[in-house]
C-alpha positions as CSV (number, residue, x, y, z in Angstrom):
1,M,-59.6,69.7,-72.7
2,A,-56.2,70.5,-74.0
3,E,-57.3,70.0,-77.6
4,R,-60.3,72.2,-77.1
5,A,-58.4,75.0,-75.4
6,A,-55.8,75.0,-78.3
7,A,-58.6,75.4,-80.9
8,D,-60.8,78.0,-79.1
9,D,-59.0,81.0,-80.6
10,R,-59.8,79.9,-84.1
11,T,-62.9,80.8,-86.1
12,L,-65.5,78.0,-86.1
13,C,-66.7,76.9,-89.5
14,L,-68.9,73.9,-88.9
15,S,-70.3,72.6,-85.6
16,A,-72.1,69.4,-85.1
17,R,-73.9,68.5,-81.8
18,G,-75.6,65.3,-81.0
19,L,-75.7,63.9,-84.5
20,T,-77.6,60.7,-84.8
21,K,-78.4,58.8,-88.0
22,V,-80.6,55.7,-88.0
23,Y,-81.3,53.8,-91.2
24,H,-84.4,51.6,-91.2
25,T,-83.9,48.4,-93.2
26,G,-87.0,46.2,-92.9
27,E,-87.3,45.4,-89.3
28,V,-83.7,46.3,-88.5
29,D,-82.4,49.7,-87.4
30,V,-78.8,50.5,-88.3
31,H,-77.3,53.2,-86.2
32,A,-74.7,54.9,-88.4
33,L,-74.1,57.8,-86.0
34,R,-74.6,57.8,-82.2
35,G,-74.6,61.4,-80.8
36,V,-71.6,62.8,-82.6
37,D,-70.2,66.2,-81.4
38,L,-67.6,67.8,-83.7
39,D,-66.2,71.3,-84.4
40,I,-64.3,72.1,-87.6
41,Y,-62.3,75.4,-87.8
42,E,-61.7,77.7,-90.7
43,S,-58.6,76.9,-92.9
44,E,-57.7,73.7,-91.0
45,V,-57.1,70.3,-92.4
46,L,-59.1,67.6,-90.5
47,V,-58.6,63.9,-91.2
48,L,-61.3,61.4,-90.3
49,L,-60.0,57.9,-89.6
50,G,-61.8,54.7,-88.8
51,P,-62.8,51.3,-90.1
52,S,-65.6,50.7,-92.6
53,G,-68.9,51.2,-91.0
54,S,-67.6,53.6,-88.3
55,G,-69.8,56.4,-89.6
56,K,-67.2,58.6,-91.4
57,S,-69.0,58.9,-94.7
58,T,-72.4,59.4,-93.1
59,L,-70.9,62.2,-91.0
60,L,-69.3,63.9,-94.0
61,N,-72.5,63.7,-96.0
62,I,-74.5,65.4,-93.2
63,L,-71.9,68.1,-92.7
64,G,-72.0,68.8,-96.5
65,G,-75.8,68.9,-96.7
66,L,-76.0,65.7,-98.8
67,D,-78.0,63.9,-96.0
68,V,-79.9,64.9,-92.9
69,P,-79.6,63.6,-89.4
70,T,-82.2,61.6,-87.5
71,A,-81.4,63.9,-84.6
72,G,-79.0,66.6,-83.7
73,R,-77.9,69.9,-85.2
74,V,-75.3,71.1,-87.7
75,R,-74.4,74.8,-87.8
76,F,-72.4,76.5,-90.5
77,R,-71.0,79.8,-89.2
78,G,-73.8,79.9,-86.7
79,R,-76.5,79.1,-89.3
80,D,-78.6,76.0,-88.5
81,L,-78.4,73.7,-91.5
82,T,-80.7,71.1,-90.1
83,A,-83.5,73.7,-90.2
84,L,-83.2,74.0,-94.0
85,D,-85.5,72.4,-96.5
86,S,-84.2,70.5,-99.6
87,A,-83.9,73.7,-101.6
88,G,-82.0,75.4,-98.8
89,L,-79.5,72.5,-98.6
90,T,-79.0,72.6,-102.3
91,R,-78.1,76.3,-102.1
92,F,-75.7,75.6,-99.2
93,R,-73.9,72.9,-101.2
94,R,-73.8,75.1,-104.3
95,D,-72.5,78.2,-102.6
96,H,-70.2,76.9,-99.8
97,V,-69.1,73.2,-100.3
98,G,-66.9,71.3,-102.7
99,F,-66.9,67.5,-102.8
100,V,-64.2,65.1,-103.9
101,F,-65.0,61.4,-103.9
102,Q,-63.0,58.2,-104.4
103,F,-64.2,58.0,-108.0
104,Y,-63.7,61.0,-110.3
105,N,-67.1,61.3,-112.0
106,L,-65.7,63.3,-114.9
107,M,-67.7,63.7,-118.1
108,P,-65.7,61.5,-120.6
109,S,-66.7,63.7,-123.6
110,L,-65.4,66.9,-122.1
111,T,-61.8,68.1,-121.6
112,A,-60.3,68.9,-118.2
113,R,-61.1,72.6,-118.8
114,E,-64.7,71.8,-119.8
115,N,-65.3,69.5,-116.8
116,V,-64.2,72.3,-114.5
117,A,-66.3,74.8,-116.4
118,L,-69.5,72.8,-115.5
119,V,-69.2,74.2,-112.0
120,T,-67.9,77.7,-112.8
121,E,-71.0,78.3,-115.0
122,I,-73.3,78.1,-111.9
123,A,-71.0,79.6,-109.3
124,K,-71.3,83.2,-108.0
125,A,-67.6,84.2,-108.2
126,P,-65.7,81.3,-109.6
127,L,-62.1,80.8,-110.4
128,A,-61.3,80.5,-114.1
129,P,-61.1,76.8,-115.0
130,A,-57.5,77.4,-116.1
131,E,-56.6,78.9,-112.7
132,A,-58.2,76.0,-110.8
133,L,-56.3,73.5,-112.9
134,E,-53.1,75.4,-112.4
135,I,-53.5,75.2,-108.6
136,V,-53.6,71.4,-108.8
137,G,-50.7,71.2,-111.2
138,L,-52.5,70.5,-114.4
139,A,-52.0,73.6,-116.5
140,A,-50.3,71.5,-119.2
141,R,-53.2,69.0,-119.4
142,I,-56.1,71.5,-119.6
143,D,-57.3,70.4,-123.1
144,H,-57.0,66.6,-122.5
145,F,-59.9,64.3,-122.2
146,P,-60.3,62.0,-119.2
147,A,-59.2,59.0,-121.3
148,Q,-56.0,60.8,-121.9
149,L,-55.3,61.3,-118.2
150,S,-54.0,59.0,-115.5
151,G,-56.1,58.2,-112.5
152,G,-54.2,60.7,-110.4
153,E,-54.6,63.4,-113.0
154,Q,-58.3,62.7,-113.3
155,Q,-58.6,63.0,-109.5
156,R,-56.8,66.3,-109.6
157,V,-59.3,67.5,-112.3
158,A,-62.1,66.5,-109.9
159,I,-60.4,68.6,-107.1
160,A,-60.0,71.5,-109.5
161,R,-63.7,71.2,-110.3
162,A,-64.6,71.2,-106.6
163,I,-62.5,74.3,-105.8
164,A,-63.4,76.3,-108.9
165,K,-66.5,77.7,-107.2
166,R,-64.3,78.9,-104.3
167,P,-66.0,76.8,-101.6
168,E,-65.2,77.6,-98.0
169,I,-65.2,73.8,-97.2
170,L,-63.7,71.0,-99.2
171,L,-65.0,67.5,-98.2
172,C,-63.0,64.6,-99.5
173,D,-64.2,61.0,-99.1
174,E,-61.3,58.6,-99.7
175,P,-59.8,60.7,-102.4
176,T,-56.8,58.4,-102.7
177,G,-58.7,55.2,-102.3
178,A,-58.5,54.1,-106.0
179,L,-54.9,55.2,-106.3
180,D,-51.5,53.7,-105.6
181,S,-49.4,55.4,-102.9
182,K,-47.1,57.4,-105.2
183,T,-50.1,58.8,-107.2
184,G,-52.1,59.3,-104.0
185,V,-49.3,61.5,-102.6
186,V,-49.6,63.8,-105.7
187,V,-53.4,64.1,-105.1
188,L,-52.8,64.9,-101.4
189,E,-50.3,67.6,-102.4
190,A,-53.0,69.2,-104.6
191,I,-55.4,69.2,-101.6
192,A,-52.7,70.7,-99.3
193,T,-52.0,73.4,-101.9
194,V,-55.7,74.3,-102.0
195,N,-55.8,74.6,-98.2
196,R,-52.6,76.7,-98.2
197,E,-53.2,79.0,-101.1
198,L,-57.0,79.5,-100.9
199,G,-57.4,79.0,-97.2
200,T,-60.1,76.3,-97.8
201,T,-61.2,74.3,-94.8
202,V,-60.6,70.6,-95.6
203,A,-62.2,67.5,-94.0
204,L,-60.8,64.3,-95.5
205,I,-61.8,60.7,-94.9
206,T,-59.2,58.0,-95.3
207,H,-58.5,54.5,-94.0
208,N,-54.7,55.0,-94.4
209,A,-53.6,56.1,-91.0
210,P,-50.2,57.6,-92.2
211,I,-52.2,60.3,-94.2
212,A,-53.2,61.8,-90.8
213,A,-49.7,63.3,-90.6
214,M,-50.8,66.0,-93.1
215,A,-53.6,67.2,-90.8
216,D,-54.0,69.8,-88.2
217,R,-56.3,67.4,-86.3
218,I,-57.2,63.8,-86.5
219,V,-60.6,62.5,-85.5
220,A,-60.8,58.7,-85.0
221,M,-64.3,57.2,-85.3
222,A,-65.6,53.9,-84.1
223,D,-69.2,52.5,-84.0
224,G,-70.8,55.7,-85.1
225,Q,-69.0,57.8,-82.4
226,V,-66.0,60.0,-82.1
227,A,-63.4,57.8,-80.3
228,S,-60.7,60.4,-80.0
229,V,-59.5,63.8,-81.3
230,E,-55.8,64.5,-81.6
231,R,-53.8,67.5,-82.8
232,N,-50.5,67.3,-84.7
233,A,-47.8,69.5,-83.3
234,T,-46.7,70.1,-87.0
235,R,-48.2,69.1,-90.3
236,R,-46.1,67.0,-92.6
237,D,-45.8,67.6,-96.3
238,P,-47.6,64.8,-98.3
239,Q,-44.3,64.1,-100.0
240,E,-43.0,62.8,-96.6
241,I,-46.0,60.3,-96.3
242,S,-46.1,56.8,-97.6
243,W,-48.5,53.8,-96.9
């Protein structure tokens, strides 16, 4: 109750109630989510922790409109996303959500600027590619191709691409999973900068528990359910984190 009371004065961004997801594999039903309730507030950093198979990625995909639940509801600023058809979910993703995954998915034949421009060309009021790359600390690498960039730099280009359309929500699924700790901290700094300078709401999946120190709140998941929700008294700078 204390956690809920502390968050009630904040503006609700995403709200999930009773989310259930069942995958049918032959004669076997796999329950990825089992009645998940979760609120995410505007401009916060939320970290999702839990072992493989706990439902973290399934939850993030449903919140971001990449998947639909078997049962339950997701609301974005009061709008029922689970009532949308495929075209409606596509518009929601395009207009409101940025995604960052473990693997960068950059176009190898395009420069950093051109990779970011792929998103800005379809966004309503985008950042200039150069501005998005400056936010993540890559102003000097703007005309480099992915093969000329380190893994951490490529991930920061992916973050710049995700934020260039000015999404309200940035969903990150193991953004440091393919990186060493030192490089991962640089990527986390880029995410923290996006949250601080643009006010972007961030939900980040990780299996590295120390990363939770950079969050406003930490949601631990187990067996497709929310096991606990905790609030950090203060957020730590990513430079203070190691794993």
